[in-house]
N, C-alpha and C positions, 0 to 999 in steps of 0.2 A: 635865510630859508627862501621859500618861494610863496607867492600869493597868486590866487586865481580868481578872476571874475569879481574882484572887489568893486563895489559900486563907486562911481566917481565921487559922489557926495561924501562917502566915508573917507576915501583917500584924501580929498581936499581938506576935510575937517582935521584929520590927523596931522597933515603937513602944516596947516595953518597954525596949529598949536605947538609947533616945534617938536613933534613926537616922531619925526621921521625915522630915527634909529630904532625906536620901539616898533614902529610900523613895519620896518623891513624884516623884523624877526617874527612876524605873525604869518600864519597860514590861513588865507581866506578861501573858503570853499562854498560853492553853491549848495543848496539843499539837494540831497540825493535820496531818491526812493530806494529803499533796500529791503531785503528779505529778513523779517524778524522771527522766523521760525527757529526752533532749537537747532543747534549745530549737530550734524551727524558726523560719524567718523570720516566719511568721504569728504565732507566740507573741511574738516580739520586737515586731512591729507592734502587737499588742494591748496589750502592756506599755507601749509608748510612747504609745498612745492614752490609757491610764489616767493616765500621768504628765502628759500634756498637759492633761487635764481637771483634775488636781490642781493644776497650775501656775496655771490660770486661775480656780480655784474661789474665789468671793467669800467664802464662809463661812470657808474656811481662812485667807484673807488677814486676816480680822478677829481671829484668835486672837492673844492677847497675845504680842508679839514677844520679850518677856523670856524666854520659854520656849524660844526657838529658838537655834541655834548663834550664838555671839557675833560671829563674823566675817561672817556673812551675805553681803551683796553684795561684800565684799572677799575672798571665799574664794580666788579665783584669784591675787590679789596675795600674800596670806598664804602660800599654798601655794608660790608661787615663792620668796619670801624665806626661808621656813622649811625648805624641803626642796630645791627644785631648784637654787638658787644654791649652797648649801654642799655639796651632794652631787654633782650632775651637772655643773654648770659647772666646779666645781673638778676633777673627774675628767677632764673633756674637755681640760683643760690639760696633762694628763700623757700621755706617749707610751705608757705601759703599756696603756691602754685600746685605742688604735688598733692597737697591735702584737699584741694578743691574737689567736690564730689564728682564732677564730670571727668576730671583728670584721673582721680583715684580709680574710677570705674573702668577706665580704658588703658591706662599706662601702668604696666607692672614693673617690677624692679629690673627685669631683663631688658625691657624696651628702654627704660630710663638709662640704663648702663650703656646701651648701644648708642643712644643719642649723645651721651657724654663722650663716647669714643669718637663720634663724628666731630664734635667740638674740639677734641684733643688733636685731631688731624687737620684743623683749619689751615695752619701755616703751610703744610705740604700741599693741600688742595689748591690754595690760592696760587702757589708757585706753579703748580701744574696747569692751572687755567691760563696764567699769564705766559706760559710757554706754547700755548696752542697757536696755530696760524690764525690770522685775523681775516675777518670778512666784514661786509657792510651789515649793520644791524639797525632795525627800526628802533629798538630799545625798550618798547613797551607793547609787544605784539600780542596783546590780549584780544580775544574775539570781539570785544566791544569796540576795539580800535580798528577792526577789519570787517566792517559791515559788508555783507554779501550783496552784490548787484548782478544784473544779468550778464555783464561782461566779465565778472570775476569777483573782485573785491575793491572797495573804495577805502584806501588806507588813510587814516587820520591820526592826529596827535603825535607829531614828530619831535616832541621836545627832547627825547633821549636818543635821537638818531646819532649813530657814531660808528667808528670802526671798533669791533669787539671780537672776542674769541669766537671762533667758528662754532655755530650751534647756539649762540647766546639767546636768540629769539625763541628757541624751543621751550625754554623754561616757562615763560609767561603764557605761551600758547597752550601748553598742556595743563597748566596748573591754575590759571587765573580764575576760571569759573568755580573751581573748588574753593579758592580763597574767598570768593564772594558768596559761598554757600548756594551756588546755582547748579552744582553738579555733585554727583556722589561717586564714591570710590569704586563702585562696581564697573564703571566705564573707563577708569583711568588707564588701565593697561592697553585697551584697544585704541584709545586716543593716542597714547604715547607711541605705540608701534606704528600706527598710521602716520603720525607726524614725522617720525624718524625716516620712514620709507619715503615720504613725500619730499622732505628736505634734501635727502641724498639725491633724489631724482632731479630736483631743482638745481643743485650744484652741478650735476652731470650735464644738464641742459646748457649750462654756461661754460662747459669745458673743464670743470674742476672735479676730478675723481678722488674720492676718499673712501677708505675701507669701512665696511659696516661696523666692525669692532671699534675702530678709531672714532667714528662718529658717536657711537653709543657711549663710549667712555667720556668724550667731551660733553655730551649731554648730561650724563649721570653726575659728573662732578659739579657742573654748573647748576643743575637742579638742586643738588644737595645744599649748595651755598645759598641759592636764592630762596628755597622753600623748605628744605629739610630742617635747618636749625630753628626756623620760625614756625614749625609745625604745630606747636601748642598755641592755639589762638587766644593770646592773652586778652585781647580786646573783647572777646566773646564771654570771657569768664565773669565779667561784670554785669552781664545781661540776664535775660530770662533763663532759668535753669534748663528747661527742655531744649531750647535752641543751643545753649552751650554744650549740652550733652551730645546732640547730633553733630555739631561742628567738630568737637574733639574726636568723636567716634570715627567719622569719615576721614579726617586728616591723619589719624593714627594708622589707618589701613594704608594710606599712601606713604606715610613715613616708613612703614615696614618695607614697602617696595623699594623706596629710595635707599634704605640701609642695606637691603639684600643686594641691590645692584652694585653697591660699593664694597660688598663683602664684609660689612661691619655687623 
Protein backbone atom coordinates (compact mmCIF):
# COMPACT_ATOMS: atom_id res chain seq x y z
CA UNK A 1 0.00 0.00 0.00
CA UNK A 2 1.16 3.56 0.61
CA UNK A 3 2.28 5.51 3.63
CA UNK A 4 2.20 9.23 4.21
CA UNK A 5 4.12 11.49 6.56
CA UNK A 6 5.39 8.70 8.80
CA UNK A 7 7.72 10.09 11.39
CA UNK A 8 11.36 9.19 10.72
CA UNK A 9 11.67 7.68 14.19
CA UNK A 10 8.79 5.26 13.60
CA UNK A 11 10.15 4.31 10.18
CA UNK A 12 13.67 3.69 11.53
CA UNK A 13 12.36 1.68 14.49
CA UNK A 14 10.28 -0.60 12.29
CA UNK A 15 13.12 -1.20 9.85
CA UNK A 16 15.68 -1.79 12.62
CA UNK A 17 13.54 -4.60 13.98
CA UNK A 18 13.26 -6.36 10.66
CA UNK A 19 9.62 -5.47 10.15
CA UNK A 20 10.05 -3.86 6.77
CA UNK A 21 7.54 -6.11 5.00
CA UNK A 22 4.92 -5.41 7.63
CA UNK A 23 5.71 -1.72 7.53
CA UNK A 24 5.23 -1.53 3.77
CA UNK A 25 1.68 -2.76 4.20
CA UNK A 26 0.67 -0.04 6.64
CA UNK A 27 -1.03 3.22 5.81
CA UNK A 28 0.37 6.07 7.90
CA UNK A 29 -1.76 9.21 8.01
CA UNK A 30 -1.38 12.52 9.74
CA UNK A 31 -4.11 13.60 12.18
CA UNK A 32 -6.93 15.22 10.22
CA UNK A 33 -9.54 17.59 11.55
CA UNK A 34 -12.89 16.42 10.23
CA UNK A 35 -16.57 17.24 10.49
CA UNK A 36 -18.22 14.97 13.07
CA UNK A 37 -21.78 16.17 12.46
CA UNK A 38 -24.39 13.56 11.41
CA UNK A 39 -24.36 12.68 7.74
CA UNK A 40 -27.04 14.23 5.56
CA UNK A 41 -28.39 12.74 2.34
CA UNK A 42 -26.32 15.30 0.43
CA UNK A 43 -23.14 14.09 2.13
CA UNK A 44 -24.01 10.50 1.32
CA UNK A 45 -24.54 11.50 -2.31
CA UNK A 46 -21.20 13.30 -2.42
CA UNK A 47 -19.43 10.29 -0.92
CA UNK A 48 -21.08 8.00 -3.46
CA UNK A 49 -19.99 10.31 -6.28
CA UNK A 50 -16.40 10.08 -5.04
CA UNK A 51 -16.66 6.27 -4.83
CA UNK A 52 -18.09 6.13 -8.35
CA UNK A 53 -15.16 8.16 -9.68
CA UNK A 54 -12.78 5.90 -7.77
CA UNK A 55 -14.47 2.78 -9.19
CA UNK A 56 -13.99 3.96 -12.76
CA UNK A 57 -10.58 5.63 -12.40
CA UNK A 58 -8.21 4.16 -14.99
CA UNK A 59 -5.09 5.16 -13.03
CA UNK A 60 -6.26 3.23 -9.98
CA UNK A 61 -7.08 0.21 -12.14
CA UNK A 62 -3.46 0.07 -13.27
CA UNK A 63 -2.09 -0.33 -9.73
CA UNK A 64 -0.45 -3.72 -9.09
CA UNK A 65 -3.31 -6.01 -8.03
CA UNK A 66 -1.01 -8.00 -5.76
CA UNK A 67 -1.38 -5.08 -3.34
CA UNK A 68 -5.15 -5.44 -3.08
CA UNK A 69 -7.38 -7.78 -1.09
CA UNK A 70 -6.75 -11.34 -2.22
CA UNK A 71 -10.43 -12.25 -2.61
CA UNK A 72 -11.16 -9.38 -4.98
CA UNK A 73 -14.07 -10.18 -7.29
CA UNK A 74 -15.06 -13.21 -5.19
CA UNK A 75 -15.62 -11.22 -1.99
CA UNK A 76 -19.38 -11.83 -1.95
CA UNK A 77 -18.91 -15.59 -2.28
CA UNK A 78 -16.13 -15.69 0.30
CA UNK A 79 -18.22 -13.65 2.73
CA UNK A 80 -21.14 -16.01 2.30
CA UNK A 81 -19.08 -19.16 2.78
CA UNK A 82 -16.92 -17.85 5.64
CA UNK A 83 -19.53 -15.99 7.66
CA UNK A 84 -23.12 -16.17 6.51
CA UNK A 85 -23.42 -19.91 5.97
CA UNK A 86 -21.88 -20.96 9.27
CA UNK A 87 -23.30 -18.18 11.41
CA UNK A 88 -26.65 -17.04 10.06
CA UNK A 89 -27.92 -19.98 8.05
CA UNK A 90 -27.05 -22.30 10.91
CA UNK A 91 -28.80 -20.05 13.43
CA UNK A 92 -31.92 -19.75 11.30
CA UNK A 93 -32.35 -23.51 11.50
CA UNK A 94 -32.80 -23.22 15.27
CA UNK A 95 -36.11 -22.25 16.85
CA UNK A 96 -34.38 -20.08 19.49
CA UNK A 97 -33.84 -17.26 17.01
CA UNK A 98 -37.43 -17.09 15.83
CA UNK A 99 -38.81 -17.51 19.37
CA UNK A 100 -36.74 -14.63 20.75
CA UNK A 101 -39.23 -11.93 21.88
CA UNK A 102 -37.70 -9.21 19.70
CA UNK A 103 -37.73 -11.40 16.60
CA UNK A 104 -41.18 -12.85 17.25
CA UNK A 105 -42.56 -9.32 17.65
CA UNK A 106 -41.32 -8.08 14.27
CA UNK A 107 -40.84 -11.11 11.98
CA UNK A 108 -44.03 -12.82 10.90
CA UNK A 109 -44.30 -16.07 8.96
CA UNK A 110 -44.52 -14.25 5.63
CA UNK A 111 -41.31 -12.29 6.17
CA UNK A 112 -39.51 -15.38 7.42
CA UNK A 113 -40.57 -17.22 4.25
CA UNK A 114 -39.32 -14.34 2.11
CA UNK A 115 -35.95 -14.39 3.89
CA UNK A 116 -35.72 -18.13 3.29
CA UNK A 117 -36.51 -17.49 -0.39
CA UNK A 118 -33.55 -15.10 -0.53
CA UNK A 119 -31.32 -17.78 0.94
CA UNK A 120 -32.64 -20.30 -1.59
CA UNK A 121 -31.50 -17.97 -4.39
CA UNK A 122 -27.98 -17.46 -3.05
CA UNK A 123 -26.24 -19.51 -5.73
CA UNK A 124 -27.93 -17.59 -8.55
CA UNK A 125 -27.26 -14.23 -6.92
CA UNK A 126 -23.58 -15.00 -6.41
CA UNK A 127 -23.27 -16.02 -10.06
CA UNK A 128 -24.97 -12.78 -11.10
CA UNK A 129 -22.66 -10.69 -8.92
CA UNK A 130 -19.57 -12.35 -10.34
CA UNK A 131 -20.79 -11.65 -13.87
CA UNK A 132 -20.95 -7.91 -13.24
CA UNK A 133 -18.25 -5.61 -14.66
CA UNK A 134 -15.42 -4.87 -12.25
CA UNK A 135 -14.42 -1.55 -10.77
CA UNK A 136 -12.07 -0.29 -8.09
CA UNK A 137 -13.52 -0.69 -4.61
CA UNK A 138 -12.45 0.68 -1.25
CA UNK A 139 -13.92 -2.50 0.23
CA UNK A 140 -15.26 -1.03 3.48
CA UNK A 141 -16.77 2.30 2.48
CA UNK A 142 -18.62 3.02 5.71
CA UNK A 143 -19.10 6.67 6.72
CA UNK A 144 -16.68 6.12 9.60
CA UNK A 145 -13.98 5.36 7.01
CA UNK A 146 -14.85 8.45 4.95
CA UNK A 147 -14.50 11.35 7.42
CA UNK A 148 -15.65 14.62 5.88
CA UNK A 149 -13.02 17.36 5.52
CA UNK A 150 -13.22 20.80 3.87
CA UNK A 151 -11.82 19.46 0.60
CA UNK A 152 -14.24 16.52 0.51
CA UNK A 153 -13.39 13.28 2.29
CA UNK A 154 -10.33 11.75 3.92
CA UNK A 155 -10.50 8.08 3.00
CA UNK A 156 -9.01 5.65 5.54
CA UNK A 157 -8.85 1.91 6.30
CA UNK A 158 -7.84 0.45 2.94
CA UNK A 159 -7.44 -3.15 4.12
CA UNK A 160 -10.17 -4.49 1.78
CA UNK A 161 -9.26 -2.39 -1.26
CA UNK A 162 -9.70 -4.50 -4.40
CA UNK A 163 -11.23 -4.89 -7.82
CA UNK A 164 -14.84 -5.83 -7.16
CA UNK A 165 -18.23 -5.92 -8.82
CA UNK A 166 -19.42 -2.50 -9.90
CA UNK A 167 -21.39 -0.91 -7.08
CA UNK A 168 -19.75 -3.02 -4.38
CA UNK A 169 -19.00 -0.04 -2.11
CA UNK A 170 -22.61 1.11 -2.05
CA UNK A 171 -23.66 -1.71 0.30
CA UNK A 172 -21.52 -0.53 3.20
CA UNK A 173 -22.18 3.11 2.43
CA UNK A 174 -25.98 2.85 2.69
CA UNK A 175 -26.20 0.23 5.46
CA UNK A 176 -23.26 0.42 7.86
CA UNK A 177 -24.74 3.09 10.15
CA UNK A 178 -27.83 0.89 10.46
CA UNK A 179 -25.59 -2.02 11.33
CA UNK A 180 -24.10 0.06 14.16
CA UNK A 181 -27.55 1.17 15.36
CA UNK A 182 -26.66 4.78 14.54
CA UNK A 183 -29.34 5.25 11.90
CA UNK A 184 -32.98 4.32 11.59
CA UNK A 185 -34.98 2.78 8.79
CA UNK A 186 -36.98 5.93 8.04
CA UNK A 187 -33.97 7.48 6.30
CA UNK A 188 -32.85 4.39 4.41
CA UNK A 189 -34.67 4.96 1.12
CA UNK A 190 -33.55 8.59 0.81
CA UNK A 191 -29.94 7.63 1.54
CA UNK A 192 -30.09 4.75 -0.92
CA UNK A 193 -31.55 6.85 -3.73
CA UNK A 194 -29.02 9.62 -3.12
CA UNK A 195 -26.12 7.16 -3.18
CA UNK A 196 -27.27 5.48 -6.38
CA UNK A 197 -27.58 8.83 -8.12
CA UNK A 198 -24.21 10.02 -6.83
CA UNK A 199 -22.37 6.82 -7.75
CA UNK A 200 -23.75 6.89 -11.29
CA UNK A 201 -22.65 10.52 -11.62
CA UNK A 202 -19.16 9.58 -10.41
CA UNK A 203 -18.89 6.82 -12.98
CA UNK A 204 -19.97 9.19 -15.74
CA UNK A 205 -17.42 11.77 -14.60
CA UNK A 206 -14.73 9.18 -15.36
CA UNK A 207 -16.25 8.25 -18.72
CA UNK A 208 -18.19 5.12 -17.67
CA UNK A 209 -21.86 5.19 -18.60
CA UNK A 210 -24.17 2.65 -16.99
CA UNK A 211 -27.94 2.43 -17.17
CA UNK A 212 -29.90 3.39 -14.08
CA UNK A 213 -31.72 0.04 -13.99
CA UNK A 214 -28.46 -1.88 -14.44
CA UNK A 215 -26.82 -0.06 -11.54
CA UNK A 216 -29.85 -0.54 -9.32
CA UNK A 217 -29.84 -4.27 -9.98
CA UNK A 218 -26.13 -4.51 -9.25
CA UNK A 219 -26.66 -2.65 -5.98
CA UNK A 220 -29.75 -4.60 -4.95
CA UNK A 221 -28.22 -8.05 -5.34
CA UNK A 222 -25.00 -7.06 -3.60
CA UNK A 223 -26.86 -5.40 -0.73
CA UNK A 224 -28.98 -8.52 -0.31
CA UNK A 225 -25.88 -10.68 0.00
CA UNK A 226 -24.02 -8.25 2.24
CA UNK A 227 -26.83 -7.31 4.61
CA UNK A 228 -30.12 -9.00 3.72
CA UNK A 229 -29.23 -12.50 4.87
CA UNK A 230 -27.71 -11.12 8.09
CA UNK A 231 -30.65 -8.77 8.79
CA UNK A 232 -31.55 -10.56 12.03
CA UNK A 233 -28.94 -9.07 14.43
CA UNK A 234 -27.89 -12.24 16.23
CA UNK A 235 -25.32 -10.42 18.34
CA UNK A 236 -27.99 -8.05 19.67
CA UNK A 237 -30.27 -10.87 20.79
CA UNK A 238 -27.92 -11.63 23.67
CA UNK A 239 -28.11 -8.10 25.03
CA UNK A 240 -30.56 -5.76 26.69
CA UNK A 241 -34.15 -6.52 25.54
CA UNK A 242 -35.13 -2.96 24.62
CA UNK A 243 -32.00 -2.47 22.50
CA UNK A 244 -32.55 -5.82 20.79
CA UNK A 245 -36.16 -4.90 20.02
CA UNK A 246 -35.18 -1.60 18.43
CA UNK A 247 -32.39 -3.15 16.39
CA UNK A 248 -34.61 -5.94 15.04
CA UNK A 249 -37.47 -3.53 14.33
CA UNK A 250 -35.34 -1.15 12.28
CA UNK A 251 -33.49 -3.83 10.35
CA UNK A 252 -36.70 -5.67 9.51
CA UNK A 253 -38.02 -2.53 7.81
CA UNK A 254 -34.88 -2.38 5.64
CA UNK A 255 -35.03 -6.14 5.02
CA UNK A 256 -38.49 -5.68 3.54
CA UNK A 257 -37.08 -3.00 1.21
CA UNK A 258 -34.26 -5.34 0.16
CA UNK A 259 -36.65 -8.20 -0.56
CA UNK A 260 -39.09 -5.90 -2.40
CA UNK A 261 -36.25 -4.71 -4.64
CA UNK A 262 -35.43 -8.30 -5.58
CA UNK A 263 -39.06 -9.22 -6.13
CA UNK A 264 -38.98 -11.81 -3.34
